[in-house]
MDAnalysis code that builds the backbone (N, CA, C; Angstrom):
import MDAnalysis as mda
import numpy as np

u = mda.Universe.empty(678, n_residues=226, atom_resindex=np.repeat(np.arange(226), 3), trajectory=True)
u.add_TopologyAttr("name", ["N", "CA", "C"] * 226)
u.add_TopologyAttr("resid", np.arange(1, 227))
u.add_TopologyAttr("resname", ["MET", "LYS", "GLN", "PHE", "PHE", "ILE", "THR", "ALA", "THR", "ASP", "THR", "ASP", "ALA", "GLY", "LYS", "THR", "HIS", "VAL", "THR", "SER", "LEU", "LEU", "LEU", "LYS", "LEU", "ALA", "VAL", "GLN", "HIS", "LYS", "ARG", "LYS", "ALA", "LEU", "GLY", "PHE", "LYS", "PRO", "ILE", "ALA", "ALA", "GLY", "ALA", "GLU", "HIS", "ALA", "PHE", "GLY", "ARG", "LEU", "VAL", "ASN", "THR", "ASP", "ALA", "LEU", "THR", "LEU", "ILE", "GLU", "SER", "GLY", "ASN", "THR", "GLN", "ALA", "LEU", "TYR", "GLU", "GLN", "VAL", "ASN", "PRO", "PHE", "ILE", "TYR", "GLU", "PRO", "PRO", "ILE", "ALA", "PRO", "HIS", "ILE", "ALA", "ALA", "GLU", "GLN", "GLN", "GLY", "GLU", "GLN", "ILE", "THR", "LEU", "ALA", "LYS", "LEU", "ASP", "ARG", "ALA", "TYR", "GLU", "GLU", "ILE", "SER", "ALA", "LEU", "ASP", "VAL", "ASP", "ILE", "LEU", "LEU", "THR", "GLU", "GLY", "ALA", "GLY", "GLY", "TRP", "LEU", "LEU", "PRO", "ILE", "ASN", "ASP", "HIS", "GLU", "LEU", "LEU", "SER", "ASP", "TRP", "VAL", "ALA", "ALA", "ALA", "ASN", "LEU", "PRO", "VAL", "ILE", "LEU", "VAL", "VAL", "GLY", "MET", "LYS", "LEU", "GLY", "CYS", "LEU", "ASN", "HIS", "ALA", "LEU", "LEU", "THR", "MET", "ALA", "SER", "LEU", "GLN", "GLN", "CYS", "GLY", "VAL", "GLU", "VAL", "ALA", "GLY", "TRP", "ILE", "ALA", "ASN", "GLN", "VAL", "ASP", "PRO", "GLU", "MET", "ALA", "GLN", "TYR", "ASP", "ALA", "ASN", "LEU", "ALA", "THR", "LEU", "LYS", "ALA", "ARG", "LEU", "PRO", "VAL", "PRO", "MET", "LEU", "ALA", "GLU", "SER", "PRO", "TYR", "SER", "GLU", "GLY", "THR", "PRO", "LYS", "LEU", "ARG", "VAL", "HIS", "GLY", "ALA", "LEU", "MET", "ASP", "VAL", "LEU", "ALA", "LEU", "ARG"])
u.atoms.positions = np.array([
    [0.965, 185.469, 166.323],
    [1.726, 185.645, 167.056],
    [1.825, 184.591, 167.911],
    [2.965, 184.352, 168.828],
    [2.793, 183.485, 169.562],
    [2.830, 184.043, 171.066],
    [2.012, 183.488, 172.087],
    [1.293, 184.264, 173.173],
    [1.529, 182.799, 174.299],
    [2.448, 183.297, 175.604],
    [2.332, 182.417, 176.486],
    [2.384, 183.134, 177.878],
    [1.968, 182.199, 178.914],
    [1.545, 182.961, 180.299],
    [2.760, 182.074, 180.990],
    [3.566, 182.820, 181.860],
    [4.744, 182.239, 182.516],
    [4.233, 182.644, 183.936],
    [4.324, 181.015, 184.385],
    [4.320, 181.108, 186.091],
    [4.606, 180.081, 186.666],
    [4.646, 180.101, 188.046],
    [5.994, 179.563, 188.394],
    [5.104, 178.781, 189.779],
    [6.395, 178.150, 190.566],
    [6.142, 177.152, 191.658],
    [5.590, 177.815, 193.065],
    [6.223, 178.884, 193.084],
    [6.092, 179.955, 194.162],
    [6.859, 181.341, 193.730],
    [6.335, 182.431, 195.245],
    [7.511, 183.508, 194.626],
    [8.718, 183.676, 194.501],
    [9.546, 184.044, 194.097],
    [11.043, 184.048, 193.737],
    [11.559, 182.623, 193.236],
    [10.432, 182.038, 192.494],
    [10.878, 181.190, 191.636],
    [12.322, 181.431, 190.499],
    [11.836, 182.569, 189.770],
    [12.706, 182.832, 188.759],
    [11.691, 183.014, 187.334],
    [10.335, 183.696, 187.659],
    [9.726, 183.974, 186.398],
    [10.210, 185.044, 185.803],
    [10.602, 186.117, 186.402],
    [11.580, 187.148, 185.883],
    [12.780, 186.309, 184.642],
    [13.509, 185.952, 185.412],
    [14.558, 185.536, 185.037],
    [14.263, 184.640, 183.796],
    [13.800, 183.699, 183.981],
    [13.129, 182.447, 182.669],
    [12.510, 183.540, 181.877],
    [11.812, 184.320, 182.493],
    [10.897, 185.291, 181.069],
    [11.935, 186.309, 180.203],
    [12.684, 186.731, 181.086],
    [13.874, 187.250, 180.087],
    [14.672, 186.567, 179.026],
    [15.279, 185.167, 179.582],
    [16.012, 184.360, 179.019],
    [15.209, 184.133, 177.651],
    [14.004, 183.665, 177.976],
    [12.936, 183.506, 176.610],
    [13.092, 184.457, 175.563],
    [13.018, 185.874, 176.157],
    [12.509, 186.939, 175.692],
    [14.115, 187.048, 174.500],
    [15.539, 186.739, 175.468],
    [16.327, 187.271, 174.483],
    [16.301, 185.901, 173.363],
    [16.531, 184.792, 173.912],
    [16.324, 183.902, 172.958],
    [15.803, 183.913, 171.647],
    [13.990, 184.773, 171.614],
    [13.564, 184.851, 170.629],
    [14.217, 186.264, 169.993],
    [14.748, 186.888, 170.479],
    [15.362, 188.076, 169.743],
    [16.875, 187.796, 169.147],
    [17.443, 186.595, 169.572],
    [18.542, 186.131, 168.933],
    [17.851, 185.800, 167.618],
    [17.061, 184.952, 167.547],
    [16.596, 184.193, 165.903],
    [15.413, 185.449, 165.488],
    [15.968, 186.392, 165.316],
    [15.220, 187.814, 164.721],
    [13.659, 187.522, 165.001],
    [13.183, 187.175, 166.209],
    [11.945, 187.595, 166.145],
    [11.411, 188.928, 166.920],
    [10.526, 189.575, 166.845],
    [9.778, 190.594, 167.612],
    [8.946, 190.042, 169.218],
    [10.020, 190.349, 169.764],
    [9.321, 189.775, 171.113],
    [9.465, 190.789, 172.187],
    [8.189, 190.734, 173.235],
    [7.613, 191.906, 174.409],
    [7.468, 191.006, 175.243],
    [7.923, 191.401, 176.529],
    [7.279, 190.887, 177.888],
    [5.981, 191.822, 178.067],
    [5.287, 191.004, 179.237],
    [4.202, 191.975, 179.431],
    [4.047, 191.384, 181.033],
    [4.236, 192.534, 182.213],
    [3.754, 191.982, 183.507],
    [2.810, 193.091, 183.817],
    [1.921, 192.026, 183.667],
    [0.093, 193.103, 184.103],
    [0.490, 193.639, 185.373],
    [1.101, 192.690, 186.475],
    [0.417, 193.208, 187.801],
    [1.922, 192.948, 188.741],
    [2.586, 194.047, 189.362],
    [3.318, 193.836, 190.310],
    [3.505, 194.999, 191.124],
    [3.925, 194.123, 192.456],
    [3.783, 195.071, 193.684],
    [4.943, 194.814, 194.045],
    [5.486, 195.786, 194.528],
    [7.062, 196.314, 194.419],
    [7.823, 197.221, 193.834],
    [7.557, 198.318, 194.114],
    [8.139, 199.240, 193.002],
    [8.833, 200.697, 193.902],
    [9.418, 200.987, 192.928],
    [10.062, 202.312, 193.409],
    [10.074, 203.991, 192.513],
    [10.355, 205.115, 192.669],
    [9.914, 206.144, 192.221],
    [11.294, 206.251, 191.326],
    [10.969, 206.244, 189.774],
    [12.037, 206.746, 188.911],
    [11.701, 206.929, 187.500],
    [12.257, 208.242, 187.159],
    [11.555, 208.146, 185.600],
    [10.835, 209.121, 185.589],
    [10.113, 209.961, 187.176],
    [9.031, 210.387, 187.445],
    [7.936, 209.639, 187.611],
    [7.862, 208.269, 187.915],
    [6.726, 207.516, 188.034],
    [7.003, 206.213, 188.782],
    [6.344, 205.646, 189.203],
    [6.663, 204.184, 189.855],
    [7.002, 202.829, 188.797],
    [7.955, 202.594, 189.421],
    [8.312, 201.249, 188.452],
    [8.521, 200.224, 189.215],
    [8.721, 198.995, 188.444],
    [9.049, 197.757, 189.186],
    [10.197, 197.382, 188.478],
    [11.242, 197.216, 188.778],
    [12.833, 196.116, 188.447],
    [12.275, 195.055, 187.541],
    [11.208, 194.136, 187.702],
    [10.759, 192.891, 186.737],
    [10.366, 193.402, 185.351],
    [9.684, 194.287, 185.450],
    [9.117, 194.781, 184.399],
    [10.206, 195.437, 183.275],
    [10.966, 196.415, 184.092],
    [12.314, 197.447, 183.229],
    [12.911, 195.762, 182.820],
    [12.871, 194.883, 183.539],
    [13.879, 193.980, 183.113],
    [13.560, 193.426, 182.093],
    [12.061, 193.215, 181.705],
    [11.283, 192.445, 180.732],
    [11.520, 193.418, 179.269],
    [11.562, 194.809, 179.687],
    [11.342, 195.807, 178.441],
    [12.656, 195.833, 177.921],
    [13.716, 195.522, 178.663],
    [15.218, 195.920, 178.723],
    [15.353, 194.381, 177.608],
    [14.696, 193.132, 177.987],
    [14.997, 191.854, 177.077],
    [14.479, 191.939, 175.563],
    [13.817, 192.580, 175.654],
    [12.320, 192.180, 174.439],
    [13.623, 193.607, 173.418],
    [12.744, 193.239, 172.124],
    [13.373, 194.201, 171.013],
    [11.854, 194.723, 170.290],
    [11.083, 194.823, 171.052],
    [9.837, 195.947, 170.635],
    [9.419, 197.221, 171.625],
    [9.408, 198.041, 171.018],
    [8.573, 199.623, 171.851],
    [7.537, 198.938, 172.397],
    [7.358, 199.505, 173.527],
    [5.973, 199.874, 173.813],
    [5.925, 200.776, 174.998],
    [5.173, 201.266, 175.527],
    [5.097, 202.354, 176.680],
    [5.317, 201.728, 178.091],
    [6.137, 202.153, 179.057],
    [5.867, 201.574, 180.476],
    [4.617, 200.882, 180.816],
    [3.460, 201.908, 180.627],
    [2.276, 201.472, 181.274],
    [1.614, 200.637, 180.537],
    [2.090, 200.284, 179.423],
    [1.492, 199.102, 178.475],
    [2.159, 197.856, 179.068],
    [3.322, 197.856, 179.324],
    [3.862, 196.699, 180.202],
    [3.256, 196.198, 181.039],
    [3.270, 197.450, 182.100],
    [3.233, 196.983, 183.604],
    [2.114, 197.966, 184.059],
    [0.867, 197.672, 183.561],
    [-0.405, 198.670, 183.599],
    [-0.923, 198.895, 185.306],
    [-0.451, 197.723, 186.201],
    [-1.191, 197.821, 187.470],
    [0.335, 197.379, 188.484],
    [0.331, 198.770, 189.027],
    [1.725, 198.791, 189.685],
    [1.569, 199.221, 190.866],
    [1.921, 198.736, 192.119],
    [1.878, 199.445, 193.430],
    [2.933, 199.610, 194.346],
    [3.412, 200.499, 194.880],
    [4.890, 200.264, 195.843],
    [5.246, 199.421, 196.936],
    [4.265, 198.696, 197.751],
    [4.920, 198.178, 198.306],
    [4.563, 196.709, 198.264],
    [5.890, 195.835, 198.780],
    [5.627, 194.737, 197.838],
    [5.164, 193.526, 198.644],
    [3.732, 193.860, 198.799],
    [2.538, 192.896, 199.408],
    [1.836, 192.141, 198.424],
    [0.746, 191.051, 198.606],
    [-0.048, 190.592, 197.617],
    [-0.456, 191.850, 196.908],
    [-0.741, 191.964, 195.887],
    [-1.250, 192.899, 194.899],
    [-2.756, 193.335, 195.050],
    [-3.495, 192.481, 195.521],
    [-4.865, 192.502, 195.773],
    [-5.439, 193.836, 197.101],
    [-3.888, 193.708, 197.725],
    [-4.277, 194.170, 199.328],
    [-3.484, 195.559, 198.697],
    [-2.600, 195.391, 198.090],
    [-2.130, 196.875, 197.693],
    [-2.961, 197.696, 197.259],
    [-3.629, 197.043, 196.319],
    [-4.808, 197.774, 195.277],
    [-5.984, 198.436, 195.941],
    [-6.348, 197.449, 196.901],
    [-7.219, 197.995, 197.897],
    [-6.742, 199.245, 199.138],
    [-5.668, 199.042, 199.198],
    [-5.015, 200.396, 200.052],
    [-5.065, 201.595, 199.252],
    [-5.103, 201.258, 197.552],
    [-4.987, 202.567, 197.152],
    [-6.340, 202.923, 196.300],
    [-7.578, 201.957, 197.318],
    [-9.136, 202.507, 196.711],
    [-8.852, 201.988, 195.377],
    [-8.551, 200.907, 194.804],
    [-8.417, 200.380, 193.236],
    [-8.740, 198.974, 193.330],
    [-9.410, 198.429, 192.376],
    [-9.471, 197.011, 192.309],
    [-9.086, 196.777, 190.930],
    [-8.553, 195.484, 190.814],
    [-7.864, 195.011, 189.538],
    [-9.013, 193.826, 189.366],
    [-9.446, 194.059, 188.023],
    [-10.601, 192.835, 187.631],
    [-10.236, 192.284, 186.276],
    [-11.068, 191.227, 186.257],
    [-10.800, 190.586, 184.898],
    [-10.895, 191.009, 183.556],
    [-12.001, 192.464, 183.655],
    [-12.142, 193.132, 182.730],
    [-11.083, 193.993, 182.108],
    [-10.224, 194.812, 183.392],
    [-9.403, 195.706, 183.366],
    [-8.351, 194.890, 182.675],
    [-8.115, 193.426, 183.117],
    [-6.840, 192.667, 182.561],
    [-7.032, 192.777, 181.191],
    [-8.222, 192.657, 180.656],
    [-8.497, 192.322, 179.463],
    [-8.000, 193.415, 178.357],
    [-8.376, 194.646, 179.092],
    [-8.321, 195.474, 178.166],
    [-6.986, 195.855, 178.004],
    [-5.906, 195.747, 179.108],
    [-4.793, 196.113, 179.172],
    [-4.429, 194.827, 177.987],
    [-4.354, 193.779, 178.082],
    [-3.884, 192.654, 176.994],
    [-4.436, 192.792, 175.531],
    [-5.506, 193.522, 175.821],
    [-5.736, 193.392, 174.243],
    [-5.283, 194.969, 173.350],
    [-4.469, 196.026, 174.408],
    [-3.852, 197.001, 174.077],
    [-2.448, 196.362, 173.759],
    [-1.441, 195.572, 174.565],
    [-0.679, 195.404, 174.142],
    [-0.141, 194.530, 173.318],
    [-1.160, 193.385, 172.959],
    [-1.315, 192.677, 171.938],
    [-1.440, 192.763, 170.659],
    [-2.171, 193.805, 170.325],
    [-1.971, 194.877, 169.300],
    [-0.908, 195.130, 168.528],
    [0.014, 195.280, 169.428],
    [1.074, 195.931, 168.752],
    [2.132, 194.550, 167.776],
    [3.107, 195.059, 167.249],
    [3.415, 194.325, 166.078],
    [4.651, 193.574, 166.952],
    [4.084, 192.267, 167.312],
    [4.972, 191.239, 168.169],
    [4.880, 190.185, 167.200],
    [5.716, 189.315, 167.510],
    [5.960, 187.646, 167.407],
    [5.627, 186.765, 168.723],
    [6.346, 187.072, 169.301],
    [6.250, 186.218, 170.471],
    [5.854, 187.503, 171.999],
    [4.695, 187.250, 172.545],
    [4.644, 188.088, 173.594],
    [3.987, 187.204, 174.800],
    [5.184, 187.387, 175.684],
    [5.044, 186.825, 177.070],
    [4.466, 187.335, 178.220],
    [3.778, 186.716, 178.820],
    [3.189, 187.561, 180.092],
    [3.010, 186.891, 181.509],
    [4.356, 187.676, 181.977],
    [4.842, 187.142, 183.428],
    [3.862, 187.295, 184.490],
    [3.582, 186.187, 185.499],
    [2.350, 186.320, 186.075],
    [2.917, 187.023, 187.449],
    [2.534, 187.034, 188.954],
    [3.013, 187.398, 190.002],
    [2.856, 186.363, 191.314],
    [3.681, 186.199, 191.618],
    [3.510, 185.332, 192.745],
    [3.489, 183.798, 192.221],
    [2.583, 183.003, 192.754],
    [2.500, 181.773, 192.267],
    [1.324, 181.816, 191.463],
    [0.751, 180.469, 190.740],
    [-0.182, 180.896, 190.191],
    [-1.662, 180.940, 190.362],
    [-2.077, 180.566, 191.621],
    [-3.612, 181.149, 192.040],
    [-3.148, 182.507, 192.940],
    [-3.409, 183.695, 191.999],
    [-2.864, 184.728, 192.917],
    [-3.790, 185.303, 192.707],
    [-4.502, 185.627, 194.183],
    [-5.897, 186.719, 194.218],
    [-5.870, 187.888, 193.458],
    [-6.658, 188.482, 192.739],
    [-6.868, 189.787, 192.275],
    [-7.568, 190.656, 192.833],
    [-8.651, 190.090, 193.667],
    [-9.282, 191.056, 194.239],
    [-10.198, 189.784, 195.219],
    [-11.204, 190.337, 196.004],
    [-12.100, 189.320, 196.641],
    [-12.814, 188.043, 196.489],
    [-12.967, 188.158, 194.975],
    [-13.701, 186.656, 194.634],
    [-13.053, 186.410, 193.414],
    [-11.818, 187.011, 192.476],
    [-11.157, 186.500, 191.401],
    [-9.771, 186.030, 191.684],
    [-9.293, 185.154, 190.718],
    [-7.757, 184.740, 190.715],
    [-7.203, 185.244, 189.419],
    [-6.114, 185.365, 189.349],
    [-5.160, 185.650, 188.335],
    [-5.570, 184.717, 187.406],
    [-5.112, 183.215, 187.846],
    [-5.441, 181.990, 187.284],
    [-6.551, 181.988, 186.221],
    [-7.983, 182.664, 186.908],
    [-9.502, 182.756, 186.425],
    [-9.280, 183.831, 184.590],
    [-8.248, 184.382, 184.605],
    [-8.139, 185.036, 183.592],
    [-7.434, 184.695, 182.352],
    [-6.184, 183.699, 183.060],
    [-5.268, 183.186, 182.187],
    [-6.239, 181.812, 181.708],
    [-6.902, 181.473, 181.834],
    [-8.161, 180.415, 181.195],
    [-8.907, 180.896, 180.692],
    [-9.595, 182.185, 180.970],
    [-10.611, 182.814, 180.361],
    [-10.323, 183.167, 179.062],
    [-8.447, 183.870, 178.755],
    [-7.637, 184.297, 178.093],
    [-7.317, 183.076, 177.107],
    [-7.290, 181.999, 177.276],
    [-7.093, 180.801, 176.686],
    [-5.263, 180.857, 176.401],
    [-5.549, 181.196, 177.315],
    [-3.330, 181.497, 177.063],
    [-2.493, 180.180, 177.586],
    [-1.559, 179.617, 176.854],
    [-1.110, 178.428, 176.785],
    [-0.097, 179.176, 177.921],
    [0.317, 178.092, 179.008],
    [1.087, 178.205, 180.030],
    [2.591, 177.506, 180.134],
    [3.719, 178.209, 180.710],
    [4.710, 177.686, 180.722],
    [5.110, 177.433, 182.268],
    [5.444, 176.821, 182.960],
    [5.563, 176.700, 184.192],
    [7.257, 176.680, 184.851],
    [7.728, 177.195, 185.441],
    [8.784, 177.790, 186.061],
    [9.121, 177.279, 187.337],
    [9.729, 175.896, 187.388],
    [10.404, 175.017, 188.898],
    [11.156, 175.770, 189.359],
    [11.154, 176.202, 190.564],
    [12.185, 176.890, 191.305],
    [13.173, 175.711, 191.973],
    [14.444, 175.491, 191.317],
    [14.884, 174.087, 192.221],
    [15.251, 174.317, 193.432],
    [14.606, 173.758, 194.298],
    [15.223, 173.934, 196.011],
    [14.385, 172.850, 196.253],
    [14.813, 172.866, 197.766],
    [14.410, 171.731, 198.783],
    [12.833, 172.099, 198.496],
    [12.074, 171.322, 198.388],
    [10.288, 171.444, 198.294],
    [9.792, 171.556, 197.013],
    [10.441, 171.583, 195.753],
    [10.183, 171.919, 194.702],
    [9.355, 170.948, 194.107],
    [9.651, 169.291, 194.491],
    [8.683, 168.230, 194.236],
    [7.378, 168.734, 193.979],
    [6.951, 169.132, 195.818],
    [5.800, 169.304, 196.152],
    [5.244, 170.367, 195.376],
    [5.950, 171.317, 195.510],
    [5.303, 172.580, 194.762],
    [5.077, 172.296, 193.776],
    [5.952, 171.881, 192.819],
    [5.777, 171.524, 191.074],
    [4.586, 170.814, 190.991],
    [4.216, 169.848, 191.733],
    [3.336, 168.874, 191.459],
    [1.788, 169.263, 192.139],
    [1.840, 169.942, 192.803],
    [0.829, 170.603, 193.302],
    [0.312, 171.601, 192.312],
    [1.076, 172.635, 191.939],
    [1.222, 173.435, 190.887],
    [0.466, 172.918, 189.296],
    [0.715, 171.974, 189.191],
    [0.313, 171.284, 187.890],
    [-0.735, 170.567, 187.981],
    [-1.073, 170.208, 188.977],
    [-2.711, 169.785, 189.665],
    [-3.466, 171.016, 189.261],
    [-3.246, 171.545, 190.186],
    [-3.819, 173.305, 189.490],
    [-4.402, 173.515, 188.452],
    [-3.404, 173.439, 187.489],
    [-3.207, 173.951, 186.020],
    [-4.440, 172.786, 185.445],
    [-4.332, 171.850, 185.568],
    [-5.021, 170.587, 185.182],
    [-6.283, 170.840, 185.066],
    [-6.589, 171.312, 186.747],
    [-7.695, 171.503, 187.131],
    [-8.627, 172.583, 186.386],
    [-7.725, 173.557, 186.310],
    [-8.143, 174.899, 185.555],
    [-8.687, 174.874, 183.871],
    [-7.795, 173.544, 183.023],
    [-8.236, 173.584, 182.351],
    [-7.740, 174.245, 181.119],
    [-6.617, 174.846, 181.928],
    [-5.436, 175.620, 180.730],
    [-4.654, 174.692, 179.916],
    [-3.949, 174.737, 178.912],
    [-3.339, 174.360, 178.250],
    [-1.424, 174.258, 178.723],
    [-0.754, 173.509, 179.317],
    [0.530, 173.658, 179.755],
    [1.656, 173.527, 178.675],
    [2.356, 174.128, 178.138],
    [2.822, 173.741, 177.027],
    [4.186, 172.929, 177.333],
    [4.964, 173.219, 178.868],
    [5.722, 172.828, 179.560],
    [6.315, 173.253, 180.522],
    [7.512, 172.654, 181.106],
    [8.067, 173.766, 182.060],
    [9.432, 173.770, 182.114],
    [10.147, 174.680, 182.792],
    [11.510, 174.710, 182.969],
    [12.025, 174.796, 184.465],
    [13.320, 174.358, 184.287],
    [13.985, 174.254, 185.768],
    [14.715, 175.455, 185.886],
    [14.713, 176.039, 186.800],
    [15.289, 177.166, 187.307],
    [16.294, 176.841, 188.899],
    [16.954, 177.140, 188.536],
    [17.841, 176.448, 190.021],
    [18.270, 177.439, 190.992],
    [17.394, 177.800, 191.957],
    [17.669, 179.107, 192.667],
    [18.358, 178.758, 193.624],
    [18.950, 177.386, 194.185],
    [19.651, 177.018, 195.715],
    [20.844, 176.559, 194.885],
    [22.195, 177.245, 195.187],
    [23.495, 176.487, 194.132],
    [23.664, 175.482, 194.979],
    [23.298, 175.264, 196.657],
    [23.637, 174.178, 197.170],
    [22.074, 172.828, 197.223],
    [21.443, 172.871, 196.758],
    [20.733, 171.928, 196.165],
    [21.054, 170.759, 196.614],
    [20.647, 169.904, 197.489],
    [21.265, 168.293, 197.510],
    [20.724, 167.641, 196.602],
    [21.146, 166.491, 195.880],
    [20.610, 166.012, 194.608],
    [20.061, 166.681, 193.911],
    [20.401, 167.501, 193.243],
    [19.803, 168.582, 192.176],
    [19.118, 167.472, 191.217],
    [19.814, 166.517, 190.779],
    [19.920, 165.778, 189.368],
    [19.059, 164.661, 189.460],
    [18.432, 164.351, 190.424],
    [17.629, 163.196, 191.250],
    [16.566, 163.726, 191.248],
    [16.363, 165.290, 191.602],
    [15.290, 165.923, 191.944],
    [14.578, 166.223, 190.565],
    [15.775, 166.626, 189.425],
    [15.619, 166.890, 187.778],
    [14.427, 165.561, 187.403],
    [15.484, 164.457, 187.676],
    [14.666, 163.217, 187.120],
    [13.222, 162.992, 187.543],
    [13.063, 163.001, 188.863],
    [11.954, 163.065, 189.480],
    [10.994, 163.763, 188.546],
    [11.159, 165.137, 188.362],
    [9.942, 166.314, 187.902],
    [9.983, 165.753, 186.372],
    [10.900, 165.349, 185.391],
    [10.891, 164.788, 184.208],
    [10.131, 163.534, 184.338],
    [9.808, 162.324, 185.296],
    [9.598, 161.275, 185.544],
    [7.821, 161.658, 185.442],
    [7.502, 162.778, 186.651],
    [6.653, 162.784, 186.987],
    [5.152, 163.984, 186.751],
    [5.892, 165.121, 186.040],
    [5.300, 165.940, 185.179],
    [4.956, 165.412, 184.329],
    [3.180, 165.638, 183.700],
    [2.819, 165.020, 182.444],
    [2.821, 166.170, 181.056],
    [4.371, 166.829, 181.310],
    [4.474, 167.991, 179.867],
    [5.782, 167.837, 179.835],
    [6.105, 168.358, 178.639],
    [7.745, 168.382, 178.412],
    [8.874, 169.182, 179.009],
    [9.756, 168.825, 179.788],
    [10.690, 170.029, 179.779],
    [11.192, 170.639, 179.087],
    [11.160, 171.788, 178.781],
    [11.635, 172.651, 178.041],
    [13.145, 173.403, 177.742],
    [13.648, 173.939, 179.289],
    [14.906, 174.123, 179.463],
    [15.341, 173.967, 180.815],
    [16.300, 174.284, 180.964],
    [17.011, 174.440, 182.395],
    [17.765, 175.594, 182.284],
    [18.001, 176.551, 183.561],
    [18.700, 177.461, 183.906],
    [19.674, 177.190, 184.963],
    [20.688, 176.589, 184.600],
    [21.994, 176.160, 186.223],
    [21.734, 177.559, 186.874],
    [22.183, 177.521, 187.895],
    [22.596, 179.117, 189.020],
    [23.993, 179.125, 188.336],
    [23.569, 180.932, 188.724],
    [25.182, 181.053, 187.855],
    [25.297, 182.587, 188.662],
    [26.312, 183.517, 189.243],
    [26.704, 184.279, 189.356],
    [27.022, 185.441, 188.531],
    [27.344, 184.815, 187.229],
    [27.526, 185.689, 185.907],
    [26.609, 185.489, 185.066],
    [26.919, 185.280, 183.625],
    [25.778, 185.546, 183.274],
    [24.655, 184.306, 182.877],
    [23.488, 185.184, 183.258],
    [21.927, 183.695, 183.069],
    [22.527, 182.864, 181.771],
    [22.407, 181.698, 182.092],
    [22.591, 180.808, 180.495],
    [20.663, 179.410, 180.523],
    [20.466, 179.375, 179.723],
    [19.411, 178.675, 179.345],
    [19.758, 177.451, 178.613],
    [20.139, 176.360, 179.248],
    [19.978, 174.960, 178.683],
    [18.528, 174.522, 177.682],
    [18.424, 174.871, 176.206],
    [17.278, 174.444, 175.533],
    [17.464, 173.239, 175.224],
    [16.013, 172.703, 175.410],
    [15.513, 171.477, 174.835],
    [15.000, 171.548, 173.587],
    [15.078, 170.724, 172.689],
    [14.161, 170.724, 171.212],
    [13.038, 171.105, 171.506],
    [12.122, 170.887, 172.543],
    [10.954, 170.936, 172.359],
    [10.403, 172.578, 172.661],
    [11.614, 173.504, 173.297],
    [11.648, 174.848, 173.678],
    [11.224, 175.179, 172.181],
    [12.201, 175.045, 171.165],
    [12.225, 175.808, 170.015],
    [10.976, 175.459, 169.024],
    [10.409, 173.964, 169.097],
    [8.999, 174.140, 168.589],
    [8.558, 174.605, 169.307],
    [7.951, 174.748, 170.449],
    [6.992, 175.414, 171.295],
    [6.323, 176.948, 170.689],
    [8.138, 177.680, 170.666],
    [8.211, 179.071, 170.168],
    [8.075, 179.388, 168.522],
    [8.650, 178.344, 168.201],
    [8.302, 178.599, 166.761],
    [9.680, 178.881, 166.319],
    [10.821, 178.684, 167.062],
    [12.131, 179.237, 166.384],
    [12.874, 178.894, 165.707],
    [12.261, 177.720, 165.204],
    [13.207, 176.904, 163.997],
    [13.260, 177.438, 162.668],
])
């Protein structure tokens, strides 16, 4: 089973968008694909329970059956920092709880399991632990989503520096154009290609229609889709 953790340069950089496209790509290549959204803050009541739209998108994009609570075990209604939302409910997210949730979903029959983070890379899960601590301990390779907008160079380089400091394997990065009016998009893309020490795997141009993914050769190798 191929396993990856999808992180991003910031909130709203497009983690769900890109993870969904990667899952659909895997399905197109006849792989059993599943998304995992362990932590979600920002939910509404539907189907007799709290649901998060990002988690639902991952479920719809894959082709492997799983219970909602397996895909999204930690869910909170207010769209705030998850550790604060958990504390308000008298709960605490821990590395051990994340381990148990991941063990359960990774036991399912899948070829590709993509875990989508929450917020950016250094997300607190409680008063003394970060989600990045769990990713490093779980030895999950990381794919970085860069939200292409003004400021993305600083955000991308800072995030990459932190990924390297944490000692995780970074499989590559994907450019997601979140701002259709971004000035000098191509020049910014070229700067990132030159400065990020890992390959660019794909690009998702801005679109108000059907989302697209321009695949680079490295992505097919990374996901073992050839």
